[in-house]
N, C-alpha and C positions, 0 to 999 in steps of 0.2 A: 390624331393630336401635334405631328411634325411638324406642322404651319403654325402652332399656337405660338411660338416667339417671336411669329412676323406679324403679331394683330396689331390695335394700335398703340398697346404702353408691351413696355418691356414686363417679363413679370417675374416676382419676388414671389418668396414663398419665406413665413412664416410658423416654426411649430410650435408650438406652449409644451414646456418639455420640464416644468420647475415646481410641481407640486409633489406633494407626500405621497399620497392615497393612502390617505389614515385607512379607509375601508376592507383596504389589501390587508390591516393589522402585519404589516409585516417590518423589515427593516430595510429592505430593498424599496427604492423608489417603483412607486408604480412603472413607470414607462421602463425599468431596466426589468420585470419582470418578462415571460416570455412565455412566445406563442409561436407554432410548430417550428423551435428550434433558435428561436431568436428575438433578440430584447422590441419590445412595444415599437419603441420610438423607429427601431429598424423599419418595420415594416409601413411605418409611414414616409419616413427618407423614400425607401425606394420606390412608392407611391408616386412621389415632388417630382422623382426626378425623372421621370416619363414626360412632366411636361414639359423637361428641358428648362427650367428655370435660369434665369442671370446667378441666383444666390440665393441658398437655403440658413435660412437664420433661425437658429435654433434655442429659444431661453429656457434657460439651464438654471436651477437654482441647490433645492438638494439634489447633494451625491454627484453633485454637475462637475467632476473631475472623471465619474463613472460614466454617467450621459455621454460627456466627452468623447469616451472611449470607443463607445459604442456606437454613438454617430460612427465615427471615423472607418467601422469597419468593413461602413456604406456607400459611406459618402469622402471623399479626397478633400485634401486642405486647400483647394483651389475652388469649390464646389460648397464648400459649408465653411459657418460663422457661428461662429455662439455670443451669447447673450444674457448677463450673469441678470438675476431678479433678486437681491439681496433679501428682500421682504416680502414674503409675501399679501400682499392689499389685492387682489383682484386679477381676474384677467385684464382689464383694463391696465393696472398698472405694471402687469406682464409684458403689455403689447407697447408701452410707455417708453420700457428699459430699452427698445430698439431703435428708438427716436434719434440718437445721434447716426445712426448706419440709414435712419430711411427718409428722414424726414421732406429733403429736399429730392426727394429719390421721385425721375418722372415714370412709373412704373403703375401697375397694379399690381396687389399685396394680397395674396392669397392667403389666408391662415387658417390652420390647422392644429389638431389636439393629439398629443403626443401621444393617447391614451385609445384613440379608434381606429385602430390594426385592419377592419375590415375595409375599409375605403376605395374604391377603385376609380384608375388615373382617366377612366371613358367619364365617372360619374363629375370629376372634378371639373374634365375638359368641357363638358357639357355648361357646366355652370360658369366657367372665367367667360365662354362662348357669351352665353345668355347677359354676361355682365358686361361685355363689350359692344353688344347688340341691344340692349335697351332700347328702344322707344327709339332706335337710327343714330341715337349718339353715345351710347354709356348710359352708365350706374352710378351713380356715386360710391353704391354700396349694394351686393347681392347676401341674398343670408340663404342657406343651403335649408329650409325645412321638411318636415316628414311629420305627420299623419299618427299619432300612436294610442292605443285603446286603453293602455293606462299612461297617463302621462305625468305622472304621481314625481315630481323632484326636478323637472325639467322644467325649462324658461318658455313661458306661454307667445303664442304669435297673435299680436293683435291686432285685428282689419278693422279700420273704417267703414262704412254702410256702401260704400262704392268695393268692397273690396280688396283696396289696398291696403301696402301695408300701414301701422299707426305707432306700432311700438312694441314691444318683448316686455314682459313682465317677468321678474322672477317668481318660482313655489311661495317664497316666505315672505314677498311683498306682495304677492296675490290677494286679489277681493274671490268671496265666496263664484262668485260666477266668472273669473276669470279661470280659475281651476279648471271650471267644464270642458275647457276650451281644450281641442283635441290634438290639434297644429302648434310645432314645440321647435323651438331654439336646437338645432343641431351642433350649434357650437361651429361651422366650417362658414366663413363670408369670403369675398373678395371686396374689397375697398380702391378705392385711388385712393392711392400715396400719400399725396401730398394733404386733402382733403380726410381720411381716418386721423392725419396728425396734427390738425386745426382744430376736427373737432375733439380729438382727446384731450386737451388743455382745459377744458371746459365740464369737463365731467368730474359730478363730487358724489362723494360717499356717502348722500345720505341716506340709507336703506338699511336693516338689521343689520346685517353683516359686516356695515361703516367699511365698508370695500367699493372699488374703482369697477364700476363693469365696463366691460367692453360693449354690450348689450345694450350700454346708454347710449351710445354713437349712432345706432341709424337713426334713433328720433331725433336728436340731437341735429343731425343733417340734415332730416324731412323739415326739421321746423327752421331750416337755412333756406329752404325752397331745393334741395336737392332731391333727384329720385331716387326710390329704395324699390329694389327690387328683389322678388320673391321666388326661388325655386324651390318649388315642393316633391321631394325625391320619394318614389315608390317605396322603397326596399329601406323599412326602418333596421333591422340587423348589421346594413353595408354601413350606416352613419350610427351607430352607439358604441359609448363609449364604454372602457371595461371598469366596473367599479369597484367590486370581487372576486373573487379567488371561483365562487360559485360563477359570473360569466366568464371566468378564462378559462375554465376547463368546459360549457355550454362552445366555446366558441374552437376550443381545440379538440373538440369532438366531428364539429361542423369542419374546420379545414380537411381533417381527419377522411370523412365519409365521403367529403366530396369527391377527393383525389383519388380514393381508390373505388369509387360509384366510375372517373370518369377511364381508369386505365383499365377496369373490367369492361369499357361499351366499347374504347375507343384502343384499346392496345392490347387487350385478346388476353390481358391476364385474370389467372384464374385465385380468386382467395376464397380458401376452405372454411372460414369464419372472420368477414367484412369487421363485423362488431368486433371482433375480437384482434383486431390486426389495429395497430399506427402506422400510416406512411404517410414522412415528412412531403409535402406538398412541390418542393425544390426538386424531389427524388422524379426516378425514370425506369420504372420495369418496362421487358422486353418480354414481345410477345410466349403465348405458349408458357409461363414462368409459372410455378404453383407456388404458393405463401399462404403455407399450414396458420393455425392460431396460434394469439401470444408471440406474432416475431412482432418486432420494431423497428420501422427502416426510415431513419434519421439524417437530419442534411441534405445534401447532396449527393447521395447515389447512385448509382448509375451497375443496372442491373441489367445483363443479355437476356437474348432468348433460351426459350428450354430447360431453365435452373429450377433444381427444385430446394426451398428454404424451410425448412422444417422447424419443427415447434419451439419455442422459446428463448429465440437468434433474434440478436439484437446487431442489428449492422448502421454502422455512420461514418458518414461521408469515405464511402470508398468505390473500389471500381467493381463490378463481378465481371469476367467474360459469358460467353455461351455454355451452356449445358453441362454449368457447374451445382453441385449438389451439395447444399451444405444440415447435415445433420444438428439434431436436436440442441438446444442450450449454446449456442457457439456466442462469442461476442467479436465480431469485427469493427474494428474503430483505421481510420485512416491508411487503408491500404487497399492491395487491386490483388486481384484472383484473379489467373488467366482462362481461358475455357477446358472444360472437359476438367475441371480438378475436384478434387472431393472432400470434403474439409468436417470436422466434428468426428462425435462428438463431443463435447464439453473441449472445444478447443478457442483459442485465444490467437489472435490478431491485430497487432496494434503496433505504432510508430513506424508509420510507412513498410509496413512487409509484405512480401512480394512474392505471391505461389507462380513460376510459368508454369506452362500450358502441360497436362497431366500431374502433375504432382502433385502428389495428397498430404494432408495432413488428419491424423489421428487425435482417439481420444487422450484429453487434458495434455495437450500439447501447446507449448506457449511459441508464437514468435512476433519476435520483436525487432525491428528495424533488419532487417534477415530477407536474403533473396535465396527462396529454396528452387534450384532450378529443375529445366521441364525433366518428367519423367522421376525427379527424386522423391523420399518417401517418410515421409516421420513419423508412425504411426501409434506411440506410445509414448506417454507419461513424458517427454520430455521438453527444456528448455532450451529455444536457439534467439541470442540474441547477437547484434551485429555482427552478424556472421551471413560470408555468403557460401551459397553451397553449389554443387555444376551439378549437370546432368548426370540423369540414374545413380545416384548416391541414396541408398541406404543408410537411417540412423535409428539404429538400437534405441529399446525404451532403455527411459533413466537417464541419456546423457542428457551433459549440460554443458554448456557453452558458457567457460565462469571469463564475464565477458568484465568486470569491475576487478579492479586491484585498490578500491578503496580511494583513490584519488579520481582516475582514468577510466573511462570507457575505454575499449580496446579489442581490435576485429580480430574475429577465426577465420580462416578461407579453407573450405574442401570442398577437392576438386572431384574432377569425374568420374563417376565411378568406383567411387569408394564405399567402404561397409564398416559402420561405423556401432563397432563391438555392445552392445545392452550395459548402462552403467559407467560408461563414457567419458573424462572427465575431459576438458578439451579447457587450457590455462590461458589463455591470449596473453597478447599477437603469440596466434600461432599457424602451420597450413599444413598441410596435410595432404599432400602428394596426387597424381590421377592412379584410380587402380588399386591404392593403397588401402590396408586391413587395420582395425585396432581391435586388442582381445577385448573380451568383457570385464570391464573393471579397471580399466587402463586407466592413470591418469596419465597425459598429453602435455608437457611441458615446454618440447620443442617441435621442431618443424618437421613432417616425416615424406623422405622421399618419396617420387611417386615408384608406386609397387610396392612396397615395404609393408611386412607385419609389423605392428610391434604393438607390445603386450609391457606390464608391469607398472607398478608404482615406484619411482616414475617412470614413466614406458621408453622401453629399448627397443633397437630394432632388432626382432628374430631372425628374420627373412628377406632376401632382396627376389621378388619371387620370377624376374626375368634373368636373374644367373641361375635360379634354383632350377630353370627350363632350358640356360644353355647346357650347364652341368649335366642334367638328366636326358641331352640330346648327344653330348661327347661321350656320355656313360651305355646310349645305345649304338654307336657308332661303334664303339671299341667291342664291345660283343657281339657288332652284325659279321 
């Protein structure tokens, strides 16, 4: 695929994404429905980028601003352009909306549908190669086709007596004989760009729908003496569009099962109940990790070797180290857990929370935008927000960092070897020095010096451990 852009013509891509998707029964544009955690349109855009095209044009209409934002999650402004289709007057009209950008382009135009997320870059590369090499001179149009046992609803590929392309006939316009044809149009095409837009000028809307069909263009080109090539693909699922929620769910299940199967066979991951586990295709899981039932692993999550993920846990866009144990019913999003940590049960990490090596978060503990230092523990019923916690510190049950003053968020810093007593409230901004202790039920509103004991509401210094040790030493010396 690396050499594709050096073929006979520059490659441009046009993705049709303006439709409403009425059969989805949704207020959301069809191409914005998510598969494997990403909008359908993003899957198609990502595949298209693998072909190294000059530009990817996206035809937008219904909820066009939202579609634009979704595409920019995958593509840069340098590589993407948007074409508005103001009225929904058919696929031919949609392509014609891009005339001002492409009419004079000396390029090959690959046309894709924004609701066909399973199409592979390898398949498209083969299609483009066949288009360029057809009869040694290239075709005006190459159509990707597939045979279906149940072709109802699809445009049929009509061939002549010699087996060459004759025309495409849509289901609603097909005769009873034509409806028996098994070979159908996938809606994926390669065109000589200039010849496409020349032929589009002759397309009429003389059909049951009163629409301008892109499918009329190949027949018009053939009548003008141009060569039309057919690339019959063997995988119907790969080129199928999503028309309703049941089909979307089927593809979701296929992707997850395929991903889990690959992880078991290639990476040595154990799944106790693969059918009741969801794993994103973008995730990466290390050897000898064990995944229990009803676990959901979303986005670009990375999990290291030798981990245990217990039942009911959801992990999203997070990085988990080696030999980590995550107990039942935890939620971990956009966070990082280092090696040899323990999490849960019923813990919540979010907002770029980070646990350093051998740290522990226990039941009903929430970390938000917090760093829990190496060997530190927060074992019970605790909220730690906007906090930085040092090494070997113990956070007692019921501790809360009061990080929000009603207007702004503030930071709490707890240094190394600190013991925070149960039910302590730390009113940020505040710092607790190394070696200090807070008494149970304290409300800490001021910085605590190192090696101090504070208690009360508000907390005050009751003892300085270093001074106490010094006085004890002097007393023992005097009595010696």
